[in-house]
C-alpha positions as CSV (number, residue, x, y, z in Angstrom):
1,M,95.2,4.7,69.2
2,V,94.2,2.7,66.0
3,K,95.2,-0.5,67.7
4,L,92.9,0.3,70.7
5,W,90.0,1.0,68.4
6,L,90.7,-2.2,66.4
7,L,90.9,-4.2,69.7
8,A,87.6,-2.6,70.8
9,G,85.9,-3.5,67.6
10,V,87.1,-7.1,67.7
11,A,86.0,-7.5,71.3
12,A,82.5,-6.0,70.4
13,L,82.2,-8.4,67.5
14,A,83.1,-11.4,69.7
15,A,80.7,-10.3,72.4
16,C,77.8,-10.2,69.9
17,S,78.5,-13.6,68.2
18,P,77.0,-16.6,69.8
19,G,79.3,-18.6,72.0
20,E,80.3,-22.2,71.3
21,G,77.6,-23.5,73.6
22,A,74.9,-21.5,71.9
23,T,76.1,-22.6,68.4
24,A,76.1,-26.3,69.6
25,R,72.5,-25.8,71.0
26,A,71.3,-24.1,67.9
27,Q,72.7,-26.9,65.7
28,A,71.4,-29.8,68.0
29,P,67.8,-29.9,66.6
30,A,69.3,-30.2,63.0
31,T,71.5,-33.0,64.0
32,Q,68.6,-34.8,65.8
33,T,66.4,-34.4,62.8
34,Q,69.1,-35.9,60.5
35,A,69.5,-38.8,63.0
36,E,65.8,-39.3,63.1
37,A,65.6,-39.3,59.3
38,Q,68.0,-42.3,59.2
39,P,66.1,-45.6,59.2
40,A,66.8,-48.0,62.0
41,R,69.1,-50.9,60.8
42,H,69.2,-54.4,62.1
43,P,72.7,-55.1,63.7
44,V,73.1,-58.5,61.9
45,S,71.4,-58.1,58.6
46,G,71.9,-54.4,58.0
47,L,68.3,-54.2,56.7
48,E,66.0,-51.4,57.6
49,V,63.7,-52.3,60.6
50,I,60.1,-51.1,60.3
51,D,57.0,-51.3,62.4
52,L,54.4,-53.9,61.5
53,T,51.1,-54.7,63.1
54,V,48.7,-57.6,62.9
55,E,45.1,-56.8,63.8
56,H,43.5,-59.7,65.5
57,G,40.2,-59.8,67.3
58,G,40.0,-56.0,67.5
59,K,43.6,-55.7,69.0
60,R,46.7,-54.6,67.2
61,I,49.8,-56.7,67.9
62,P,53.0,-54.7,67.2
63,F,56.2,-56.1,65.7
64,R,59.6,-54.7,64.6
65,V,60.5,-56.5,61.4
66,E,63.5,-56.4,59.0
67,L,62.4,-55.2,55.5
68,A,63.7,-57.6,52.8
69,D,62.8,-55.4,49.9
70,T,65.6,-56.4,47.4
71,S,66.0,-59.7,45.6
72,Q,69.4,-60.1,47.4
73,A,67.8,-59.6,50.8
74,Q,64.9,-61.9,50.0
75,A,67.2,-64.7,48.8
76,R,69.1,-64.5,52.0
77,G,66.1,-64.1,54.3
78,L,66.8,-65.5,57.8
79,M,69.4,-67.9,56.7
80,F,72.2,-68.6,59.3
81,R,70.3,-66.7,62.0
82,P,70.3,-68.6,65.3
83,E,67.7,-66.3,67.1
84,L,64.7,-64.1,66.6
85,G,62.9,-62.2,69.4
86,D,59.2,-62.5,70.3
87,F,58.1,-59.5,68.4
88,E,60.7,-59.5,65.7
89,G,60.5,-60.9,62.1
90,M,61.2,-60.3,58.5
91,I,58.8,-59.1,55.9
92,F,59.2,-59.9,52.2
93,P,57.0,-57.5,50.2
94,S,56.4,-58.3,46.5
95,G,55.6,-55.7,43.7
96,T,53.0,-57.9,42.1
97,P,50.8,-60.3,44.0
98,Q,51.7,-63.9,43.0
99,P,51.8,-67.4,44.4
100,R,54.9,-67.4,46.7
101,S,57.1,-70.4,47.7
102,F,59.7,-70.5,50.5
103,W,62.1,-73.0,51.9
104,M,64.2,-73.3,55.0
105,K,67.7,-73.8,53.3
106,N,70.4,-72.8,55.7
107,T,67.8,-71.6,58.3
108,P,68.5,-73.1,61.7
109,L,65.3,-71.5,63.3
110,S,61.9,-73.1,62.9
111,L,59.6,-70.3,61.6
112,D,56.0,-69.4,61.1
113,I,55.7,-68.3,57.5
114,I,52.7,-66.1,57.0
115,F,51.4,-65.4,53.5
116,I,49.7,-62.0,53.0
117,G,47.1,-61.4,50.3
118,P,46.8,-58.3,48.2
119,D,44.2,-57.0,50.6
120,G,46.6,-57.1,53.5
121,R,44.9,-60.1,55.1
122,I,46.6,-63.4,56.1
123,L,46.0,-66.1,53.4
124,N,47.6,-69.0,55.2
125,I,50.3,-69.8,57.7
126,A,53.0,-72.5,57.4
127,A,53.5,-73.0,61.2
128,D,56.6,-74.5,62.8
129,T,58.6,-75.1,59.6
130,E,61.4,-77.6,59.6
131,P,64.9,-76.0,60.0
132,Y,67.1,-76.6,57.0
133,S,64.3,-78.2,54.9
134,L,64.4,-77.9,51.1
135,D,60.7,-78.7,50.8
136,P,58.7,-75.8,49.5
137,V,56.2,-73.9,51.7
138,T,53.6,-72.2,49.5
139,S,50.9,-69.6,49.7
140,D,47.2,-70.5,49.2
141,G,46.9,-68.0,46.4
142,P,48.5,-64.8,45.2
143,A,50.5,-63.1,48.1
144,S,51.7,-59.5,48.1
145,A,53.9,-60.1,51.1
146,V,55.3,-62.9,53.3
147,L,56.0,-62.4,57.1
148,E,58.3,-64.7,58.9
149,L,58.2,-65.0,62.8
150,R,59.8,-67.4,65.2
151,A,57.9,-70.7,65.2
152,G,54.9,-70.8,67.5
153,R,54.4,-67.1,67.7
154,A,51.4,-66.9,65.4
155,K,49.6,-69.7,67.5
156,A,50.6,-68.1,70.8
157,L,49.3,-64.7,69.7
158,G,46.1,-66.2,68.1
159,I,47.2,-64.9,64.7
160,G,45.4,-66.6,61.8
161,P,44.0,-66.4,58.3
162,G,41.9,-63.4,57.7
163,D,43.8,-61.2,60.3
164,K,45.0,-57.8,58.8
165,V,48.7,-57.0,58.5
166,E,49.9,-53.5,58.0
167,F,53.5,-52.2,57.5
């Protein structure tokens, strides 16, 4: 008789507990939230990929750019990269606005190098840079960030000095 009551009690507890499907459904939102909290990473560089917009003539032009926010990532930049999409790039933020200088060492792609001032506006653009060149490409004043896009994109999209960059 005790065994029967024990079995009945276990059966009642099992019937009251959520099944495997219910548990999985209850945990799904937490799993999705954790996945959403993880930043997107670029498959080649492993850098975080963020949204960036350029405001030009009242319209916002969206990009997905790699965030080169460490000295190691900034030193490597887009070296050895054979391609870059139409709305892809790399952003190089700097803690303190200062004159910036870039080169194209080990970079097979021609780039538009866009220097961004402390106010978030484009200072100048070095368009269609020469691949593999060791010649310095410099900002026209203190820059708080530098944006690299595939060569010709700034001109094709009408992006120029004075346009606002947000990231």
